[in-house]
C-alpha positions in Angstrom: 19.3 -32.4 6.5 16.5 -32.2 3.8 14.8 -29.1 2.7 11.0 -29.0 2.9 9.1 -28.0 -0.1 6.5 -25.3 0.6 2.9 -26.3 0.4 0.5 -24.7 -2.0 -0.9 -22.5 0.7 2.5 -21.3 1.8 3.5 -20.4 -1.8 0.2 -18.7 -2.7 -0.8 -16.9 0.5 -1.5 -13.2 0.1 1.1 -11.0 1.6 0.3 -8.7 4.5 0.6 -5.0 4.1 3.9 -5.2 6.0 5.3 -7.9 3.7 5.2 -5.3 0.8 7.9 -2.7 0.3 6.9 0.9 0.9 7.0 1.6 -2.8 4.7 -1.4 -3.5 2.3 0.0 -0.9 2.4 3.4 -2.6 1.7 1.8 -6.0 -1.4 0.1 -4.6 -2.5 3.4 -3.2 -1.9 5.1 -6.6 -3.9 2.5 -8.4 -6.8 3.0 -6.0 -6.5 6.8 -6.2 -6.5 7.3 -10.0 -10.1 7.7 -11.2 -9.9 6.5 -14.8 -8.1 3.3 -15.8 -4.7 3.4 -14.1 -2.1 2.7 -16.7 1.7 2.8 -16.3 2.3 6.5 -17.3 -0.6 7.7 -15.1 0.8 5.7 -12.1 4.2 7.2 -12.8 2.9 10.7 -12.9 0.9 10.2 -9.7 4.0 8.8 -7.9 6.3 11.5 -9.3 4.1 14.2 -7.7 4.7 12.6 -4.3 8.3 11.4 -4.4 11.2 13.9 -4.4 13.1 12.0 -7.1 11.5 10.9 -10.4 10.3 7.3 -10.5 12.3 5.0 -12.8 10.1 3.1 -15.3 11.9 -0.1 -14.6 11.3 0.2 -10.9 7.6 0.8 -11.4 7.0 -2.1 -13.8 9.1 -4.6 -11.8 7.0 -3.7 -8.7 3.7 -3.9 -10.7 4.8 -7.4 -11.9 5.4 -8.4 -8.3 2.0 -7.1 -7.2 0.4 -9.1 -10.0 2.3 -12.2 -8.8 1.0 -11.6 -5.3 -2.5 -11.4 -6.8 -3.1 -7.9 -5.5 -3.2 -6.3 -8.9 -4.7 -7.3 -12.3 -3.4 -6.2 -15.6 -5.5 -5.9 -18.8 -4.7 -4.4 -22.1 -6.2 -1.0 -22.9 -4.8 -1.0 -26.4 -1.9 -2.6 -28.3 0.7 -0.7 -26.3 -0.9 0.1 -23.0 -2.0 -1.9 -20.0 -4.4 -0.9 -17.3 -3.8 -1.9 -13.7 -6.6 -2.5 -11.2 -6.8 -3.8 -7.7 -8.0 -7.3 -7.1 -10.4 -8.0 -4.3 -7.4 -9.0 -2.2 -5.7 -5.7 -3.0 -8.7 -3.7 -2.1 -9.1 -5.6 1.2 -5.5 -5.1 2.0 -5.7 -1.3 1.5 -9.1 -1.1 3.3 -7.8 -3.0 6.3 -4.7 -0.7 6.5 -6.9 2.4 6.2 -9.2 1.2 9.0 -6.2 0.4 11.2 -4.8 3.9 10.7 -8.2 5.5 11.3 -8.7 3.6 14.5 -5.2 4.6 15.7 -6.1 8.3 15.1 -9.4 8.1 16.9 -8.1 6.7 20.1 -7.0 8.9 23.0 -3.2 9.0 23.2 -1.7 7.8 26.4 0.4 10.2 28.4 4.0 9.2 28.5 4.5 9.9 32.2 1.2 8.3 33.1 0.0 11.5 34.8 -3.1 13.5 34.3 -2.9 16.1 31.6 -5.7 18.3 32.9 -4.5 21.9 33.2 -3.8 22.9 36.8 -4.0 26.3 38.3 -0.2 26.6 38.0 -0.5 25.9 34.2 -2.9 28.7 33.6 -1.6 32.2 32.7 
């Protein structure tokens, strides 16, 4: 049995939102949320405010590297020691699609679990 080599499209396809880890999703959101150029320490500070345990530098930078490999994030030097991270067009589209999906879920009327009418009846009124 021979192994098939992945095609160029299979090896370079953009991941879906659900292909990413939860932490990677949070990193994308952090990059989008920070107003000035998001650099590593600013991203760590943003995430530290939201996570109950401090974010490990290694964890952050390993995930940033993976997001760069997925072509969802770009990295450019700010100075000799600091890099800025920005979303690529693909990264922005991924977040925008997820935001629209969540918004549309919240705007829909929720189905009633028992399938019945949830209009108050005379018996329900005080």
